[in-house]
N, C-alpha and C positions, 0 to 999 in steps of 0.2 A: 546420713543421707535421706533427704525429705521424698515426698512422695511424686513431685513433680521429675525431679532426677530418676528417679526410678522407672517412672511411665514413658520418660523419653529415652533410656538405655533397653527397654521391654520392647519400643517401638522398632529402634535402630535392629537390634537382633531378629526380631520378625522381620524386618523387609528385608536383608541380609539372608534369611535361610528363605525367604520367597524368591530373591533372585535367583538365588543357587536353584531352586525347583525349577523355576521357569526356564534356565540356560539348559537343564537336564533332559526338561522335555522338549525343548527346539532341538536340541543335539540328535534325539530318538527321532524327532519327525524328519532332520535330515537325512538320517543313516536309512530310514524306510522308505525315502522318495529315491535315493539312489540305487537302492536296490528292487524297487519295484518299476517294470517297464512302463514307461509313459505312452499308449498310443491314445492320440486325440484323437477324436470320434468325432464325424460329420454328425449334423443335428439336421432334422427335417431332412425331404424326400430329394435324391440327387439331381442338379438341372440334366437335362438332357434325357430322363428318363419320360417314358409315357406317362402322363396326366391322369391317375385312376378316377373310375368314377364322373366322367364326362360326358359319359352316354345321355342322349336327353330324357330318360326315363331316372338316371343318378340324382339330377339336379332338377329335377320337374322342368327342364326345357328352359331353365332362365339362360344358359349362356349358346350363343349361336356360332354355328359350327364356321371356322376360317376367322373369326377375333379374337384377339387376344384378351385373356383374364385376368383378374386379379382376386384371389380367392384370400378374405380375410377369416382369419380364426379368432375368437371370439369366447369370452367367458360372460354371463349374467351378473357375476359377484365381482369383476373387475374394473376398477373407475376409470383405467385406463382404455379400456375396450371400449368404452362407452364414448370418451373421448374421440377414439381412432374412427370411430364408425359414423359420431356427429362430423366428422371431419370428412371423410370418405363422402358422406352425402352432400357437404357443400360443393366439394369437387367434382362430385358427378352432374349438378347443378350447372357450374360453369361451364363446363365441357359441352361445345355445340357439333364436337367433329363428330362422324359415324365412326373414325378410326380410334376413337378415343377406347381404352380396354372396359371391358365389361366390370364390374364390380359386385361381389357376392360375399354375405356375411354368412359366418356357419357357426353353430355353436353343437357343441357336446351335447349339452340338457337342453333347458328350457331356456330360451331367448327372454328379452324382454319383452311386456307386454306392451309393445305399443303399436300404432299403425304403420305401416310399412313406408319409408320414405322412399329416398332418392336410390338407397341400396336396400338391392331384395336380401332379407336377410332367412335365413330354414334354421330351425333347430331339431334338437334331438337327433344329430348327425355323429354318433360316436365315431361308426366306421370310418368315415372320413379324416378323423384328425388320427384314426389309425393306420389307415391307408398312407396318407402324407406324412407320416411321423411326426407329429406334430408334440415338440414336447413343453410350451407354454403358451399361453398365449397374451397380448394380441401379436398374431403369426400372420404372415402375409406370403402367400404362395404366388409366382407370377407364372401364368401360361402361356404362350406365343401361339400365335394364330395356326400351326400344323398340330397343336394338343400336347405337347412336351413342355417339361417346366425347364420355364428360363432363370427362374430365381428362389429360391425360398430362405425368408431369414426372419429375425425377431419383429417385432415394430415395440420401440421403446415411448414412443411419443407419438403426437399426431403430426409431428413436424417430419418423423421418418417414415410415413407414411407419404408423405407429400415429397420427400426426396426419392422413395422408391418409385411413384408415379412419375416424376417427373424422368428418370431413369430408363422407365420402360417405353415411356410414350414419345413418339417421334414429335420434334417440333415443328408447330402448323408455322409453313411459310408465309411469310408476310410481304405483299406487294410494296416496293419502293414507293413514298410519295411522289 
């Protein structure tokens, strides 16, 4: 028997042993998953709850009472967060209606060192991340005009932000020509 034949036989034996180990691990995982009760938990603050920290002092008077708002929770080290914030600014500039939701960017730590654009930004607000139960960034919380949580969901892209804004803002009626 030459070296090549021995190497091939040893490789097949190793592959067979590895397959048996993996199948045993998969069997154990299935057994554990069947014995553990699975209770999917909700992330973020529950819809219908009163929005915490909306008093004028809590958010520096940036949100007008009786007007819908969208809080966007961000992180300075998150590239997607920067894209979401840029899209939020572009969306805000395109709006000409006072009925459009107010947008506010919030950071738990230091925010980006840029001039404030169309979307006001407040950094060093970890208490709001805790109050709104923010699991990851970017994350959005829509607040209705009565100060209650309308929606709370993660944003995976700027497109997800636009879909959320389309959902929460009533369509502007247009006159027929």
